[in-house]
BARO-641161 format. One record per residue (C-alpha): residue number from 1; x, y, z. Coordinates in nm, 3 decimals. Layout:
N
(rec NUM; (X; Y; Z))
...
# end
This chain:
242
(rec 1; (-0.824; -2.484; 4.156))
(rec 2; (-0.921; -2.836; 4.050))
(rec 3; (-0.605; -3.022; 4.147))
(rec 4; (-0.317; -2.988; 4.387))
(rec 5; (0.020; -2.857; 4.271))
(rec 6; (0.349; -3.044; 4.274))
(rec 7; (0.477; -2.834; 4.565))
(rec 8; (0.352; -2.592; 4.829))
(rec 9; (0.564; -2.339; 5.018))
(rec 10; (0.426; -2.253; 5.363))
(rec 11; (0.493; -1.961; 5.593))
(rec 12; (0.507; -2.037; 5.967))
(rec 13; (0.387; -1.758; 6.199))
(rec 14; (0.016; -1.673; 6.161))
(rec 15; (-0.009; -1.930; 5.882))
(rec 16; (0.056; -2.262; 6.056))
(rec 17; (0.104; -2.115; 6.404))
(rec 18; (-0.138; -1.891; 6.591))
(rec 19; (0.135; -1.640; 6.671))
(rec 20; (0.074; -1.265; 6.661))
(rec 21; (-0.305; -1.259; 6.630))
(rec 22; (-0.354; -1.288; 7.008))
(rec 23; (-0.105; -1.006; 7.079))
(rec 24; (-0.365; -0.740; 7.177))
(rec 25; (-0.513; -0.970; 7.441))
(rec 26; (-0.169; -1.070; 7.565))
(rec 27; (-0.062; -0.707; 7.601))
(rec 28; (-0.383; -0.622; 7.791))
(rec 29; (-0.323; -0.905; 8.036))
(rec 30; (0.043; -0.813; 8.077))
(rec 31; (-0.036; -0.447; 8.142))
(rec 32; (-0.305; -0.549; 8.395))
(rec 33; (-0.051; -0.766; 8.577))
(rec 34; (0.178; -0.462; 8.613))
(rec 35; (-0.096; -0.221; 8.723))
(rec 36; (0.062; -0.175; 9.068))
(rec 37; (0.389; -0.062; 8.904))
(rec 38; (0.230; 0.189; 8.664))
(rec 39; (0.110; 0.437; 8.925))
(rec 40; (-0.164; 0.666; 8.798))
(rec 41; (-0.120; 0.551; 8.438))
(rec 42; (-0.440; 0.395; 8.309))
(rec 43; (-0.409; 0.057; 8.140))
(rec 44; (-0.591; 0.178; 7.829))
(rec 45; (-0.349; 0.468; 7.781))
(rec 46; (-0.051; 0.236; 7.813))
(rec 47; (-0.210; -0.009; 7.570))
(rec 48; (-0.264; 0.259; 7.307))
(rec 49; (0.095; 0.382; 7.343))
(rec 50; (0.227; 0.028; 7.300))
(rec 51; (0.012; -0.027; 6.990))
(rec 52; (0.143; 0.294; 6.835))
(rec 53; (0.505; 0.203; 6.919))
(rec 54; (0.450; -0.148; 6.780))
(rec 55; (0.311; -0.015; 6.451))
(rec 56; (0.598; 0.234; 6.427))
(rec 57; (0.868; -0.030; 6.477))
(rec 58; (0.726; -0.309; 6.260))
(rec 59; (0.585; -0.073; 6.000))
(rec 60; (0.929; 0.053; 5.897))
(rec 61; (1.071; -0.182; 5.628))
(rec 62; (1.420; -0.042; 5.680))
(rec 63; (1.421; -0.160; 6.043))
(rec 64; (1.203; -0.470; 6.017))
(rec 65; (1.478; -0.715; 5.922))
(rec 66; (1.705; -0.594; 6.204))
(rec 67; (1.442; -0.628; 6.477))
(rec 68; (1.289; -0.957; 6.365))
(rec 69; (1.623; -1.117; 6.448))
(rec 70; (1.611; -0.960; 6.796))
(rec 71; (1.249; -1.014; 6.887))
(rec 72; (1.288; -0.999; 7.267))
(rec 73; (1.490; -0.677; 7.242))
(rec 74; (1.229; -0.540; 7.001))
(rec 75; (0.956; -0.580; 7.263))
(rec 76; (1.171; -0.397; 7.522))
(rec 77; (1.222; -0.116; 7.272))
(rec 78; (0.849; -0.099; 7.201))
(rec 79; (0.767; -0.055; 7.569))
(rec 80; (1.051; 0.198; 7.615))
(rec 81; (0.932; 0.399; 7.313))
(rec 82; (0.575; 0.391; 7.447))
(rec 83; (0.689; 0.526; 7.785))
(rec 84; (0.895; 0.798; 7.614))
(rec 85; (0.586; 0.908; 7.422))
(rec 86; (0.373; 0.905; 7.736))
(rec 87; (0.633; 1.109; 7.925))
(rec 88; (0.645; 1.362; 7.640))
(rec 89; (0.267; 1.395; 7.671))
(rec 90; (0.302; 1.479; 8.041))
(rec 91; (0.226; 1.140; 8.195))
(rec 92; (0.435; 1.003; 8.483))
(rec 93; (0.606; 0.682; 8.375))
(rec 94; (0.778; 0.407; 8.574))
(rec 95; (1.150; 0.330; 8.574))
(rec 96; (1.312; 0.164; 8.273))
(rec 97; (1.347; -0.162; 8.469))
(rec 98; (0.968; -0.183; 8.500))
(rec 99; (0.930; -0.143; 8.124))
(rec 100; (1.187; -0.415; 8.060))
(rec 101; (1.016; -0.649; 8.306))
(rec 102; (0.681; -0.585; 8.141))
(rec 103; (0.823; -0.660; 7.795))
(rec 104; (0.984; -0.980; 7.926))
(rec 105; (0.655; -1.087; 8.084))
(rec 106; (0.479; -1.031; 7.754))
(rec 107; (0.744; -1.236; 7.572))
(rec 108; (0.694; -1.525; 7.816))
(rec 109; (0.316; -1.515; 7.781))
(rec 110; (0.336; -1.493; 7.403))
(rec 111; (0.567; -1.794; 7.386))
(rec 112; (0.353; -1.995; 7.628))
(rec 113; (0.038; -1.940; 7.423))
(rec 114; (0.181; -2.026; 7.082))
(rec 115; (-0.024; -2.302; 6.922))
(rec 116; (-0.094; -2.452; 6.584))
(rec 117; (-0.406; -2.359; 6.389))
(rec 118; (-0.651; -2.643; 6.458))
(rec 119; (-0.629; -2.808; 6.115))
(rec 120; (-0.261; -2.742; 6.041))
(rec 121; (-0.109; -3.079; 6.127))
(rec 122; (-0.386; -3.276; 5.963))
(rec 123; (-0.366; -3.068; 5.645))
(rec 124; (0.012; -3.104; 5.618))
(rec 125; (-0.010; -3.478; 5.678))
(rec 126; (-0.278; -3.525; 5.413))
(rec 127; (-0.085; -3.319; 5.157))
(rec 128; (0.223; -3.530; 5.223))
(rec 129; (0.017; -3.849; 5.182))
(rec 130; (-0.102; -3.716; 4.846))
(rec 131; (0.257; -3.669; 4.732))
(rec 132; (0.276; -3.289; 4.743))
(rec 133; (0.630; -3.166; 4.813))
(rec 134; (0.630; -2.928; 5.109))
(rec 135; (0.866; -2.652; 5.215))
(rec 136; (0.853; -2.427; 5.519))
(rec 137; (0.990; -2.076; 5.460))
(rec 138; (1.007; -1.855; 5.766))
(rec 139; (1.179; -1.527; 5.844))
(rec 140; (1.345; -1.456; 6.176))
(rec 141; (1.639; -1.562; 6.389))
(rec 142; (1.765; -1.920; 6.376))
(rec 143; (1.723; -2.030; 6.738))
(rec 144; (1.363; -1.921; 6.811))
(rec 145; (1.229; -2.030; 6.473))
(rec 146; (1.404; -2.368; 6.491))
(rec 147; (1.263; -2.408; 6.843))
(rec 148; (0.911; -2.365; 6.704))
(rec 149; (0.978; -2.623; 6.433))
(rec 150; (1.085; -2.875; 6.696))
(rec 151; (0.822; -2.784; 6.956))
(rec 152; (0.535; -2.833; 6.711))
(rec 153; (0.671; -3.145; 6.541))
(rec 154; (0.710; -2.989; 6.198))
(rec 155; (1.049; -3.119; 6.087))
(rec 156; (0.933; -3.457; 5.956))
(rec 157; (0.634; -3.299; 5.786))
(rec 158; (0.843; -3.096; 5.539))
(rec 159; (1.081; -3.190; 5.261))
(rec 160; (1.268; -2.863; 5.312))
(rec 161; (1.282; -2.619; 5.604))
(rec 162; (1.425; -2.276; 5.532))
(rec 163; (1.479; -2.040; 5.825))
(rec 164; (1.611; -1.694; 5.742))
(rec 165; (1.862; -1.696; 6.029))
(rec 166; (2.006; -2.027; 5.913))
(rec 167; (2.021; -1.955; 5.540))
(rec 168; (2.112; -1.587; 5.540))
(rec 169; (1.819; -1.470; 5.328))
(rec 170; (1.445; -1.438; 5.372))
(rec 171; (1.120; -1.318; 5.222))
(rec 172; (1.058; -1.108; 5.018))
(rec 173; (1.403; -1.164; 4.863))
(rec 174; (1.359; -1.351; 4.537))
(rec 175; (1.602; -1.625; 4.631))
(rec 176; (1.393; -1.713; 4.936))
(rec 177; (1.141; -1.862; 4.694))
(rec 178; (1.372; -1.974; 4.414))
(rec 179; (1.604; -2.162; 4.651))
(rec 180; (1.312; -2.353; 4.803))
(rec 181; (1.183; -2.445; 4.458))
(rec 182; (1.529; -2.559; 4.350))
(rec 183; (1.554; -2.788; 4.652))
(rec 184; (1.211; -2.932; 4.579))
(rec 185; (1.288; -2.964; 4.208))
(rec 186; (0.993; -2.759; 4.087))
(rec 187; (0.921; -2.442; 3.890))
(rec 188; (0.685; -2.152; 3.968))
(rec 189; (0.394; -2.292; 3.766))
(rec 190; (0.403; -2.612; 3.972))
(rec 191; (0.409; -2.427; 4.303))
(rec 192; (0.172; -2.262; 4.548))
(rec 193; (0.274; -2.024; 4.828))
(rec 194; (0.054; -2.010; 5.140))
(rec 195; (0.093; -1.735; 5.399))
(rec 196; (-0.058; -1.444; 5.588))
(rec 197; (0.170; -1.158; 5.478))
(rec 198; (0.044; -0.989; 5.163))
(rec 199; (0.387; -0.864; 5.056))
(rec 200; (0.596; -1.166; 5.154))
(rec 201; (0.360; -1.450; 5.065))
(rec 202; (0.145; -1.299; 4.792))
(rec 203; (0.309; -1.014; 4.600))
(rec 204; (0.663; -1.156; 4.612))
(rec 205; (0.567; -1.504; 4.491))
(rec 206; (0.329; -1.365; 4.228))
(rec 207; (0.615; -1.172; 4.070))
(rec 208; (0.779; -1.509; 4.003))
(rec 209; (0.465; -1.671; 3.866))
(rec 210; (0.383; -1.868; 4.182))
(rec 211; (0.014; -1.917; 4.267))
(rec 212; (-0.023; -1.715; 4.591))
(rec 213; (-0.281; -1.810; 4.854))
(rec 214; (-0.349; -1.572; 5.141))
(rec 215; (-0.436; -1.739; 5.472))
(rec 216; (-0.680; -1.508; 5.649))
(rec 217; (-0.675; -1.718; 5.963))
(rec 218; (-0.818; -1.445; 6.186))
(rec 219; (-1.096; -1.347; 5.948))
(rec 220; (-0.988; -0.984; 5.912))
(rec 221; (-1.038; -0.963; 5.535))
(rec 222; (-0.819; -0.776; 5.292))
(rec 223; (-0.726; -0.419; 5.394))
(rec 224; (-0.953; -0.167; 5.219))
(rec 225; (-0.807; -0.067; 4.883))
(rec 226; (-0.532; -0.328; 4.901))
(rec 227; (-0.319; -0.309; 4.583))
(rec 228; (-0.216; -0.672; 4.643))
(rec 229; (-0.476; -0.924; 4.531))
(rec 230; (-0.418; -1.290; 4.623))
(rec 231; (-0.492; -1.561; 4.370))
(rec 232; (-0.702; -1.723; 4.640))
(rec 233; (-0.809; -1.649; 4.998))
(rec 234; (-0.865; -1.922; 5.257))
(rec 235; (-0.990; -1.902; 5.615))
(rec 236; (-0.890; -2.258; 5.708))
(rec 237; (-0.582; -2.450; 5.596))
(rec 238; (-0.798; -2.755; 5.521))
(rec 239; (-0.953; -2.556; 5.235))
(rec 240; (-0.636; -2.638; 5.042))
(rec 241; (-0.769; -2.993; 5.015))
(rec 242; (-1.115; -2.898; 4.892))
# end
Protein backbone atom coordinates (compact mmCIF):
# COMPACT_ATOMS: atom_id res chain seq x y z
CA UNK A 1 0.00 0.00 0.00
CA UNK A 2 1.44 3.38 -1.00
CA UNK A 3 -1.00 5.67 0.79
CA UNK A 4 -3.31 5.60 3.76
CA UNK A 5 -7.05 5.08 3.31
CA UNK A 6 -9.79 7.52 4.22
CA UNK A 7 -10.85 5.37 7.19
CA UNK A 8 -9.60 2.48 9.29
CA UNK A 9 -11.75 0.19 11.44
CA UNK A 10 -9.90 -1.31 14.41
CA UNK A 11 -10.66 -4.30 16.59
CA UNK A 12 -9.85 -3.97 20.31
CA UNK A 13 -8.79 -7.19 22.08
CA UNK A 14 -5.51 -8.66 20.81
CA UNK A 15 -5.32 -5.87 18.22
CA UNK A 16 -4.89 -2.72 20.30
CA UNK A 17 -4.92 -4.46 23.68
CA UNK A 18 -2.68 -7.32 24.79
CA UNK A 19 -5.64 -9.35 26.00
CA UNK A 20 -5.86 -13.11 25.50
CA UNK A 21 -2.32 -13.84 24.33
CA UNK A 22 -1.00 -14.09 27.91
CA UNK A 23 -3.81 -16.46 28.97
CA UNK A 24 -1.68 -19.65 29.14
CA UNK A 25 0.77 -17.98 31.52
CA UNK A 26 -2.05 -16.51 33.58
CA UNK A 27 -3.75 -19.89 33.92
CA UNK A 28 -0.46 -21.54 34.97
CA UNK A 29 0.07 -18.96 37.69
CA UNK A 30 -3.54 -19.21 38.86
CA UNK A 31 -3.41 -23.00 39.05
CA UNK A 32 -0.10 -22.81 40.96
CA UNK A 33 -1.69 -20.42 43.47
CA UNK A 34 -4.43 -23.01 44.12
CA UNK A 35 -2.09 -26.00 44.39
CA UNK A 36 -2.97 -26.55 48.07
CA UNK A 37 -6.67 -26.85 47.14
CA UNK A 38 -6.18 -29.31 44.28
CA UNK A 39 -5.00 -32.26 46.36
CA UNK A 40 -3.12 -34.86 44.33
CA UNK A 41 -4.06 -33.24 41.01
CA UNK A 42 -0.94 -32.17 39.14
CA UNK A 43 -0.90 -28.62 37.81
CA UNK A 44 -0.06 -29.78 34.29
CA UNK A 45 -3.08 -32.10 34.17
CA UNK A 46 -5.38 -29.31 35.33
CA UNK A 47 -3.85 -26.94 32.79
CA UNK A 48 -4.45 -29.36 29.92
CA UNK A 49 -8.06 -29.93 31.00
CA UNK A 50 -8.68 -26.17 31.13
CA UNK A 51 -7.15 -25.68 27.68
CA UNK A 52 -9.40 -28.39 26.24
CA UNK A 53 -12.49 -26.92 27.94
CA UNK A 54 -11.53 -23.45 26.72
CA UNK A 55 -11.17 -24.62 23.12
CA UNK A 56 -14.48 -26.48 23.36
CA UNK A 57 -16.41 -23.46 24.65
CA UNK A 58 -14.92 -20.76 22.42
CA UNK A 59 -14.61 -23.02 19.40
CA UNK A 60 -18.37 -23.49 19.11
CA UNK A 61 -19.81 -20.62 16.98
CA UNK A 62 -23.33 -21.39 18.18
CA UNK A 63 -22.32 -20.65 21.80
CA UNK A 64 -19.66 -18.01 21.26
CA UNK A 65 -21.97 -14.99 21.14
CA UNK A 66 -23.80 -16.08 24.32
CA UNK A 67 -20.64 -16.56 26.39
CA UNK A 68 -18.73 -13.50 25.19
CA UNK A 69 -21.42 -11.41 26.87
CA UNK A 70 -20.90 -13.37 30.11
CA UNK A 71 -17.13 -13.62 30.20
CA UNK A 72 -16.74 -14.13 33.97
CA UNK A 73 -19.39 -16.87 33.96
CA UNK A 74 -17.69 -18.42 30.93
CA UNK A 75 -14.45 -18.83 32.88
CA UNK A 76 -16.34 -20.52 35.75
CA UNK A 77 -17.94 -22.88 33.24
CA UNK A 78 -14.56 -23.66 31.68
CA UNK A 79 -13.09 -24.67 35.04
CA UNK A 80 -16.24 -26.65 35.96
CA UNK A 81 -16.15 -28.49 32.61
CA UNK A 82 -12.44 -29.23 33.10
CA UNK A 83 -13.10 -30.74 36.54
CA UNK A 84 -16.00 -32.81 35.16
CA UNK A 85 -13.68 -34.23 32.51
CA UNK A 86 -10.98 -34.96 35.07
CA UNK A 87 -13.49 -36.68 37.36
CA UNK A 88 -14.73 -38.80 34.44
CA UNK A 89 -11.11 -39.86 33.86
CA UNK A 90 -10.86 -41.05 37.47
CA UNK A 91 -9.10 -38.06 39.03
CA UNK A 92 -10.21 -36.66 42.40
CA UNK A 93 -11.40 -33.09 41.97
CA UNK A 94 -12.05 -30.31 44.49
CA UNK A 95 -15.45 -28.87 45.40
CA UNK A 96 -17.28 -26.60 42.97
CA UNK A 97 -16.53 -23.58 45.18
CA UNK A 98 -12.79 -24.12 44.63
CA UNK A 99 -13.30 -24.14 40.87
CA UNK A 100 -15.33 -20.93 41.03
CA UNK A 101 -12.69 -19.26 43.19
CA UNK A 102 -9.97 -20.32 40.77
CA UNK A 103 -11.89 -18.92 37.79
CA UNK A 104 -12.49 -15.65 39.66
CA UNK A 105 -8.80 -15.40 40.52
CA UNK A 106 -7.92 -15.90 36.87
CA UNK A 107 -10.42 -13.19 35.86
CA UNK A 108 -8.83 -10.75 38.32
CA UNK A 109 -5.30 -11.52 37.11
CA UNK A 110 -6.34 -11.25 33.46
CA UNK A 111 -7.95 -7.86 34.05
CA UNK A 112 -4.98 -6.58 36.05
CA UNK A 113 -2.51 -7.47 33.30
CA UNK A 114 -4.42 -5.97 30.38
CA UNK A 115 -2.22 -3.48 28.55
CA UNK A 116 -1.95 -1.75 25.21
CA UNK A 117 0.43 -3.02 22.54
CA UNK A 118 3.50 -0.78 22.86
CA UNK A 119 2.92 1.26 19.69
CA UNK A 120 -0.89 1.39 19.76
CA UNK A 121 -1.46 4.86 21.20
CA UNK A 122 1.25 6.46 19.10
CA UNK A 123 -0.04 4.83 15.91
CA UNK A 124 -3.63 5.92 16.54
CA UNK A 125 -2.51 9.46 17.34
CA UNK A 126 -0.42 9.72 14.19
CA UNK A 127 -3.23 8.37 12.00
CA UNK A 128 -5.59 10.93 13.49
CA UNK A 129 -3.05 13.70 12.85
CA UNK A 130 -2.89 12.58 9.22
CA UNK A 131 -6.66 12.92 8.91
CA UNK A 132 -7.61 9.24 8.79
CA UNK A 133 -11.10 8.61 10.19
CA UNK A 134 -10.97 5.95 12.89
CA UNK A 135 -13.58 3.57 14.26
CA UNK A 136 -13.28 1.00 17.03
CA UNK A 137 -15.45 -2.09 16.51
CA UNK A 138 -15.43 -4.57 19.37
CA UNK A 139 -17.59 -7.55 20.28
CA UNK A 140 -18.63 -8.31 23.84
CA UNK A 141 -20.76 -6.97 26.65
CA UNK A 142 -21.26 -3.23 27.06
CA UNK A 143 -19.87 -2.65 30.56
CA UNK A 144 -16.50 -4.47 30.38
CA UNK A 145 -15.70 -3.27 26.87
CA UNK A 146 -16.63 0.33 27.68
CA UNK A 147 -14.46 0.06 30.80
CA UNK A 148 -11.48 -0.86 28.62
CA UNK A 149 -12.15 2.09 26.32
CA UNK A 150 -12.10 4.45 29.30
CA UNK A 151 -9.23 2.77 31.15
CA UNK A 152 -6.90 2.99 28.16
CA UNK A 153 -7.91 6.49 27.04
CA UNK A 154 -9.33 5.43 23.69
CA UNK A 155 -12.53 7.46 23.48
CA UNK A 156 -10.99 10.70 22.19
CA UNK A 157 -8.82 8.79 19.74
CA UNK A 158 -11.75 7.49 17.67
CA UNK A 159 -14.42 9.17 15.58
CA UNK A 160 -16.78 6.27 16.27
CA UNK A 161 -16.81 3.58 18.96
CA UNK A 162 -19.03 0.58 18.35
CA UNK A 163 -19.43 -1.96 21.15
CA UNK A 164 -21.59 -4.99 20.40
CA UNK A 165 -23.38 -4.83 23.76
CA UNK A 166 -24.30 -1.19 23.20
CA UNK A 167 -25.38 -1.44 19.56
CA UNK A 168 -27.01 -4.87 19.50
CA UNK A 169 -24.91 -6.30 16.69
CA UNK A 170 -21.30 -7.37 16.25
CA UNK A 171 -18.77 -8.97 13.96
CA UNK A 172 -19.03 -10.90 11.68
CA UNK A 173 -22.53 -9.53 11.01
CA UNK A 174 -22.41 -7.41 7.87
CA UNK A 175 -23.97 -4.39 9.54
CA UNK A 176 -21.15 -4.28 12.09
CA UNK A 177 -18.94 -3.02 9.26
CA UNK A 178 -21.50 -1.17 7.16
CA UNK A 179 -22.83 0.82 10.13
CA UNK A 180 -19.33 1.97 11.07
CA UNK A 181 -18.62 3.02 7.49
CA UNK A 182 -21.92 4.91 7.31
CA UNK A 183 -21.05 6.84 10.46
CA UNK A 184 -17.62 7.69 9.07
CA UNK A 185 -19.07 8.58 5.67
CA UNK A 186 -16.93 6.16 3.67
CA UNK A 187 -17.32 3.16 1.37
CA UNK A 188 -15.50 -0.20 1.38
CA UNK A 189 -12.85 0.85 -1.15
CA UNK A 190 -11.84 3.75 1.10
CA UNK A 191 -11.59 1.58 4.21
CA UNK A 192 -9.16 -0.76 5.92
CA UNK A 193 -10.04 -3.21 8.71
CA UNK A 194 -7.31 -4.12 11.22
CA UNK A 195 -7.71 -7.03 13.63
CA UNK A 196 -6.48 -10.37 14.91
CA UNK A 197 -9.48 -12.60 14.16
CA UNK A 198 -9.29 -14.12 10.69
CA UNK A 199 -13.05 -14.58 10.35
CA UNK A 200 -14.22 -11.36 11.99
CA UNK A 201 -11.56 -8.93 10.79
CA UNK A 202 -10.39 -10.49 7.54
CA UNK A 203 -12.95 -12.74 5.84
CA UNK A 204 -16.01 -10.70 6.88
CA UNK A 205 -14.62 -7.35 5.73
CA UNK A 206 -13.19 -8.84 2.54
CA UNK A 207 -16.66 -10.01 1.52
CA UNK A 208 -17.66 -6.33 1.48
CA UNK A 209 -14.61 -5.18 -0.45
CA UNK A 210 -12.75 -3.79 2.57
CA UNK A 211 -8.95 -4.09 2.58
CA UNK A 212 -8.34 -6.50 5.50
CA UNK A 213 -5.12 -6.37 7.54
CA UNK A 214 -4.37 -9.15 10.00
CA UNK A 215 -2.50 -8.06 13.13
CA UNK A 216 -0.27 -10.98 14.12
CA UNK A 217 0.77 -9.29 17.33
CA UNK A 218 2.04 -12.47 18.98
CA UNK A 219 3.99 -13.67 15.96
CA UNK A 220 2.13 -16.97 15.60
CA UNK A 221 1.78 -16.83 11.82
CA UNK A 222 -1.21 -17.97 9.82
CA UNK A 223 -2.63 -21.39 10.77
CA UNK A 224 -1.36 -24.07 8.37
CA UNK A 225 -3.66 -24.39 5.38
CA UNK A 226 -5.71 -21.35 6.37
CA UNK A 227 -8.45 -20.77 3.75
CA UNK A 228 -8.55 -17.11 4.83
CA UNK A 229 -5.78 -15.00 3.32
CA UNK A 230 -5.38 -11.43 4.61
CA UNK A 231 -4.64 -8.63 2.18
CA UNK A 232 -1.73 -7.75 4.43
CA UNK A 233 -0.12 -9.09 7.61
CA UNK A 234 1.53 -6.83 10.19
CA UNK A 235 3.43 -7.68 13.37
CA UNK A 236 3.41 -4.12 14.75
CA UNK A 237 0.64 -1.54 14.50
CA UNK A 238 3.17 1.11 13.50
CA UNK A 239 3.65 -0.78 10.23
CA UNK A 240 0.38 0.83 9.14
CA UNK A 241 2.33 4.08 8.83
CA UNK A 242 5.19 2.65 6.77
